C-alpha positions as CSV (number, residue, x, y, z in Angstrom):
1,M,-27.1,19.2,-24.4
2,T,-26.9,16.1,-22.3
3,P,-24.5,16.6,-19.3
4,P,-21.5,14.3,-19.1
5,T,-21.8,11.3,-16.8
6,E,-18.2,11.6,-15.6
7,P,-16.3,14.7,-14.4
8,A,-13.9,16.3,-16.8
9,A,-10.2,15.6,-16.3
10,D,-9.5,19.2,-15.2
11,V,-11.9,19.1,-12.3
12,I,-11.0,15.8,-10.7
13,D,-9.5,16.4,-7.2
14,F,-6.7,13.9,-7.1
15,T,-5.6,15.0,-3.7
16,V,-8.4,12.9,-2.2
17,L,-6.4,9.8,-3.2
18,S,-4.1,8.0,-0.8
19,A,-0.5,7.5,-1.6
20,A,-1.1,3.8,-2.2
21,E,-4.0,4.6,-4.6
22,R,-1.8,7.1,-6.5
23,D,1.1,4.6,-6.8
24,I,-1.3,1.9,-8.1
25,L,-2.8,4.3,-10.7
26,T,0.7,5.3,-11.9
27,L,1.5,1.6,-12.5
28,L,-1.8,1.0,-14.2
29,A,-1.3,3.9,-16.5
30,R,2.0,2.4,-17.5
31,G,0.2,-0.7,-18.7
32,H,0.4,-3.0,-15.7
33,T,-2.5,-5.2,-14.7
34,A,-3.8,-5.7,-11.1
35,K,-1.9,-9.0,-11.0
36,S,1.5,-7.5,-12.1
37,I,0.9,-4.5,-9.7
38,A,0.4,-6.9,-6.9
39,A,3.7,-8.7,-7.7
40,L,5.5,-5.4,-7.9
41,T,4.2,-3.9,-4.7
42,G,4.0,-7.0,-2.5
43,R,0.2,-6.7,-2.2
44,S,-2.4,-9.2,-2.9
45,E,-4.4,-8.8,-6.1
46,A,-7.5,-8.4,-4.0
47,S,-5.9,-5.5,-2.1
48,V,-4.9,-3.8,-5.4
49,N,-8.5,-4.1,-6.8
50,E,-9.9,-2.8,-3.5
51,R,-7.7,0.3,-3.7
52,L,-8.7,0.9,-7.3
53,R,-12.4,0.6,-6.3
54,Q,-11.8,3.2,-3.6
55,A,-10.1,5.5,-6.0
56,R,-13.0,5.2,-8.4
57,R,-15.5,6.0,-5.6
58,K,-13.5,9.0,-4.5
59,T,-13.2,10.5,-8.0
60,Q,-16.6,9.3,-9.2
61,L,-15.1,7.6,-12.3
62,G,-16.4,4.2,-13.4
63,S,-13.2,3.0,-15.2
64,S,-9.9,2.3,-13.5
65,R,-8.0,2.5,-16.8
66,E,-9.6,5.9,-17.6
67,L,-8.9,7.2,-14.1
68,A,-5.3,6.1,-14.4
69,R,-5.0,7.8,-17.8
70,R,-6.3,11.0,-16.5
71,F,-4.2,10.8,-13.3
72,A,-1.0,10.3,-15.4
73,A,-2.0,13.2,-17.7
74,Q,-2.6,15.5,-14.8
75,E,0.7,14.5,-13.2
76,N,2.5,15.3,-16.5
77,R,0.7,18.6,-16.8
78,D,1.7,19.6,-13.3
79,E,5.3,18.5,-13.8
80,K,5.6,20.5,-17.1
81,S,3.9,23.6,-15.6
82,D,6.1,23.6,-12.5
83,L,9.3,23.2,-14.6
84,D,8.6,25.8,-17.3
85,P,10.3,29.1,-16.7
86,P,8.0,32.1,-16.0
87,A,6.7,33.8,-19.2
88,A,6.7,37.5,-19.7
89,G,3.4,39.5,-19.8
90,G,0.0,37.9,-19.3
91,D,1.2,34.3,-18.9
92,A,3.1,34.9,-15.6
93,P,0.0,35.0,-13.3
94,L,-1.3,31.8,-14.9
95,R,1.9,29.9,-14.3
96,L,2.1,31.2,-10.7
97,S,-1.4,29.9,-10.1
98,V,-0.4,26.5,-11.5
99,R,2.6,26.3,-9.2
100,K,0.4,27.2,-6.2
101,G,-1.9,24.4,-7.1
102,V,0.9,22.0,-7.3
103,I,2.2,23.2,-3.9
104,V,-1.3,22.9,-2.3
105,M,-1.7,19.3,-3.8
106,F,1.8,18.3,-2.4
107,V,1.0,19.7,1.1
108,S,-2.4,18.0,1.1
109,V,-1.0,14.6,0.1
110,I,1.8,14.8,2.8
111,A,-0.8,15.7,5.4
112,S,-3.0,12.8,4.5
113,I,-0.4,10.1,4.6
114,G,1.4,11.4,7.8
115,I,3.9,8.9,8.9
116,A,3.7,7.0,5.6
117,V,6.1,9.6,4.2
118,S,8.9,7.8,6.0
119,L,8.0,4.6,4.1
120,V,9.2,6.2,0.8
121,S,12.4,7.4,2.3
122,P,13.1,5.4,5.4
123,D,15.6,6.9,7.7
124,T,18.8,5.1,8.8
125,A,17.7,4.7,12.4
126,Q,14.6,2.7,11.4
127,E,16.6,0.6,8.9
128,A,18.9,-0.4,11.7
129,R,15.9,-1.8,13.7
130,L,15.1,-4.5,11.1
131,D,16.4,-8.0,11.8
132,P,18.9,-9.0,9.1
133,A,16.8,-12.0,8.1
134,L,13.7,-9.7,7.7
135,D,15.9,-7.1,5.9
136,R,16.8,-9.7,3.2
137,L,13.2,-10.9,2.9
138,L,11.8,-7.4,2.4
139,A,14.0,-6.4,-0.5
140,P,13.8,-4.2,-2.6
141,A,14.3,-1.3,-0.4
142,R,11.2,0.7,-1.5
143,S,8.7,-2.2,-1.4
144,E,5.4,-1.7,0.5
145,P,6.0,-4.6,2.9
146,R,9.4,-3.1,3.9
147,G,7.8,0.3,4.5
148,L,5.3,-1.4,6.8
149,A,8.1,-3.1,8.7
150,L,9.8,0.2,9.2
151,Q,6.6,1.8,10.3
152,L,6.0,-1.0,12.8
153,A,9.6,-0.7,14.1
154,G,9.0,3.0,14.8
155,E,5.7,2.6,16.6
156,A,5.3,2.4,20.4
157,R,3.5,-0.6,21.8
158,D,-0.1,-0.3,22.9
159,A,0.1,-3.0,25.5
160,A,-3.6,-3.5,26.0
161,W,-4.5,-3.8,22.3
162,A,-1.2,-5.4,21.1
163,G,-1.6,-8.3,23.5
164,A,-5.1,-9.0,22.3
165,G,-4.1,-8.7,18.7
166,E,-1.2,-11.1,19.1
167,A,-3.5,-13.6,20.8
168,A,-6.0,-13.3,18.0
169,L,-3.3,-13.9,15.4
170,E,-1.9,-16.9,17.2
171,R,-5.4,-18.5,17.2
172,H,-5.9,-17.6,13.5
173,Y,-2.6,-19.1,12.4
174,A,-3.0,-22.2,14.6
175,G,-6.1,-23.0,12.5
176,L,-4.1,-22.4,9.3
177,R,-1.3,-24.6,10.5
178,R,-3.7,-27.5,10.8
179,E,-5.1,-26.8,7.3
180,T,-2.0,-26.0,5.4
181,G,1.1,-26.8,7.5
182,V,2.3,-23.2,7.7
183,V,4.5,-22.5,10.8
184,V,4.5,-19.1,12.5
185,D,7.7,-18.1,14.3
186,K,6.6,-14.8,15.6
187,A,3.5,-12.6,15.8
188,E,4.1,-9.0,17.0
189,C,1.7,-6.0,17.4
190,R,2.5,-2.4,18.3
191,R,0.1,0.5,18.1
192,T,-1.5,0.2,14.7
193,L,0.3,-2.7,12.9
194,C,0.9,-6.4,13.5
195,Q,3.7,-8.4,11.8
196,V,3.6,-12.2,11.4
197,I,6.8,-14.0,10.4
198,G,6.8,-17.7,9.5
199,T,7.5,-20.5,7.0
200,L,5.5,-22.2,4.3
201,P,5.4,-26.0,4.4
202,A,8.2,-27.6,2.4
203,S,6.5,-29.2,-0.7
204,A,7.3,-30.0,-4.3
205,D,3.6,-29.6,-5.0
206,H,3.2,-26.1,-6.4
207,A,-0.6,-26.3,-6.1
208,R,-0.3,-27.0,-2.3
209,T,2.2,-24.1,-1.9
210,N,-0.1,-21.7,-3.8
211,A,-3.0,-22.8,-1.7
212,A,-1.1,-22.1,1.4
213,M,-0.1,-18.6,0.2
214,E,-3.7,-17.8,-0.7
215,A,-4.9,-19.0,2.7
216,L,-2.3,-16.8,4.4
217,Q,-3.7,-13.8,2.5
218,G,-7.3,-14.7,2.8
219,A,-9.0,-11.6,4.2
220,A,-12.4,-13.4,4.5
221,A,-11.3,-15.2,7.6
222,A,-9.4,-12.2,9.2
223,P,-9.1,-12.1,13.0
224,A,-11.5,-9.8,14.6
225,G,-10.3,-6.2,14.7
226,L,-7.6,-6.7,12.1
227,T,-7.4,-5.9,8.3
228,L,-4.9,-7.6,6.0
229,E,-2.5,-5.0,4.7
230,S,0.3,-6.7,2.8
231,A,2.5,-9.8,2.4
232,A,5.9,-10.8,1.2
233,F,7.3,-14.3,0.3
234,G,10.9,-15.2,0.0
235,S,13.3,-18.1,-0.6
236,G,13.0,-21.1,1.6
237,G,9.3,-20.5,2.0
238,R,9.8,-17.6,4.4
239,F,7.0,-15.1,4.6
240,V,5.9,-12.0,6.5
241,I,2.3,-10.8,6.7
242,F,1.2,-7.4,7.9
243,W,-2.2,-6.7,9.6
244,R,-3.6,-3.3,10.4
245,R,-5.7,-2.4,13.4
246,A,-9.2,-1.9,12.2
247,G,-10.0,1.8,11.8
248,A,-6.3,2.9,12.1
249,Q,-4.6,4.9,9.4
């Protein structure tokens, strides 16, 4: 018999996926496209596709839709197994084993995302650190850009790296200002993240506005040592862009 080219659903180790990859697969399983997922999560479409590519590589599946379907099916099985009451007789050891598997998966995911747990349920102290204008721009409360803002607010400043990162971003956006007219009000770096706040040029030309937004998220011309993480755009042309220190988690 010819061996299958892809692993069976019951042997895929979903714990190797990051929290962002799992969230994107959940949305994909619900029928969303990369474009609609990008709009929902505040990411660029390229960022969504990159995370899907990484998820396929980690699980050795060639189809994002198939991976999303299997991930959703596994999540549903785990949920049902964990909620079912213990059965009498020979079924009890099996159900206990499933519960242990769910616990191990949960602990593994928490350990892998570390501080990102606080992005799902940000604490009151971190919320209070957000500037009111930034707070309004980063609604809804559980969006990825808001989580990144809270993470940055909770980080200590690595003075040596942060200063170099801010200088690199100022040079980067000075070039974009000449090309697109975008204005950067503030560039701030801490230990692993940088945050850039600014305004798009006022224009009734939607094509020009879209071009400026695409340029702001263009990872191809990223400053050295930084990786584009996420972006959010609000009313009045206000925007916030997040960059991550290369190699930092």
